[in-house]
C-alpha positions, 0 to 999 in steps of 0.5 A: 761682347755678344758675338754674331756666331758661336764657334765651338772650342775643340781640343785635337790630339793629332797623335791619334790620327792614323794619317794627318791628311786623309785618315780614317776619320775622313771616311767616318765623317763622310759616312756619318754625314751621309746617314744624317742627310739621307744620302748614300755617297759623299766626297768631302773637300777643303771648301764648299767653294771648291765643291762648286768649282768642280761641279761646274768644271768645263761645263760651259753653262749659263748659271743664274744665281741670286744677286745677294749671295757670297761672292765665292759662288760667283768666283767658282762659277766663272773660274770653272769656265762658265757664264754668270747672270743674276736673279732677284731671289732674296729669300734663299739666304739661310736656306738651300736653293737649286743652284743649277739644273742640267738636263738630267740632274740638278745641283743644290747649294745647301751651304747654310742649311743641314737637316735630317734626311735633307737629301732624301727630302729635297733631291733625286738620286742623281742630284748633287747637294753641296754643304759647307763647314765654314766655322760659322755654318750649322756644322762648322769646322776649320773650313771644308765642304762636302758633296753628297749624292746617290749617284756613285759614279758622280761621287767617284769622280769627285773623289778622284778629282780632289785627290790629285786625279788619282783613282779612288782606293782606301789605301794610298799605295793602291792609287794610280794617276788617272788624270791631272786633278786637284789637291782639294780633299778635306783633311783629317783635322777638318773632318774631326772638328766637323764630325764633333760638331755634327754630334752636337747639331740636334741639340744646337738646332733645338736651342736655335728653335727657341731663340728664333721663336723668341725673336720672331714673336718679339720683332715681328718676323717669320724667319726659319733659318738655322744659320742666320737671323736677318732683319731690315733697318732704315740706316744699316751703318748707323744701326751696326755702329750703335749695336756695337757700341752696346756690345752687340756684333751684327753682320751683313748677309749679303751685298747685291753682286749685280752692282759689283763691277767685276761681276757685272762685266762678266754677265750677259746684260748691263745690270745696274742699281736701278735694274728692274730684274734685280730691283728688290736685291738692290733695296734689301741688300742695303737694309739687311742686317744679321743679328746674333743668332747662336745656341749660347744666347740664352746665357746671362739674358743676352737674348732679351738684351739684343731684342731691347737694343734692336727695337731701339735702333732699327728705325 
């Protein structure tokens, strides 16, 4: 079976951790990740979803997100006490995008992209940039996320909020309760796996560049993502079934959430499948398919096999 993603297999000796939940590997990983993306400060969390949740907590903002987006983004915005609406951006998938602009800073959602010096190139000092370490992401782990910024006070608050509302200090015994917070920190195991995969990222990206170029040249696309390779097909269900029968796993990224009753009722306008504002999302979400895209595809001529089957079944 040719899988949609590749998940690295890491062996972990937990006896070497100086603290199972938040040992020195956490700070080591945060420092390494900051150096890679060109930021000064970082706070790691147990999920990127919780990073979004805390970023919008009690802000009472009107947040407009792409309709084709993971539902966890909408959930975090709503449950943190904000209002939700949708736009028709379908090109963001696999890339970073500005999730929201406040008066003096912005939040960039980069759950599907990790680039060298990315914060330095895409953000201002006061901005927040959020990354995901979900197992299938460019830097995978057993889930997890991170917020980076050059604004120390912002990151300091996140460190306190994720550590049960305790004042930030390297030693547990130096911390005191400052406010009712959350248990949202990234644990040592998550950080260890993410740190190991960060070391592999440049090699992985090199392999993906070659695979993406081969796909683009063979299938007629100009995709640029390091996370997903999306195509459009006439009959998605039929395509996925035929690919699976030939041993190829495909996926859907993503449904149009403005058509989902739960979210539609939370917005300021009555969206529908025929709504002009999100018309493109309604069309694309029913045709989009992600095909296998990972660094191990060159083995055993898998790449050529996938291309052959895509050409046969996509129309």
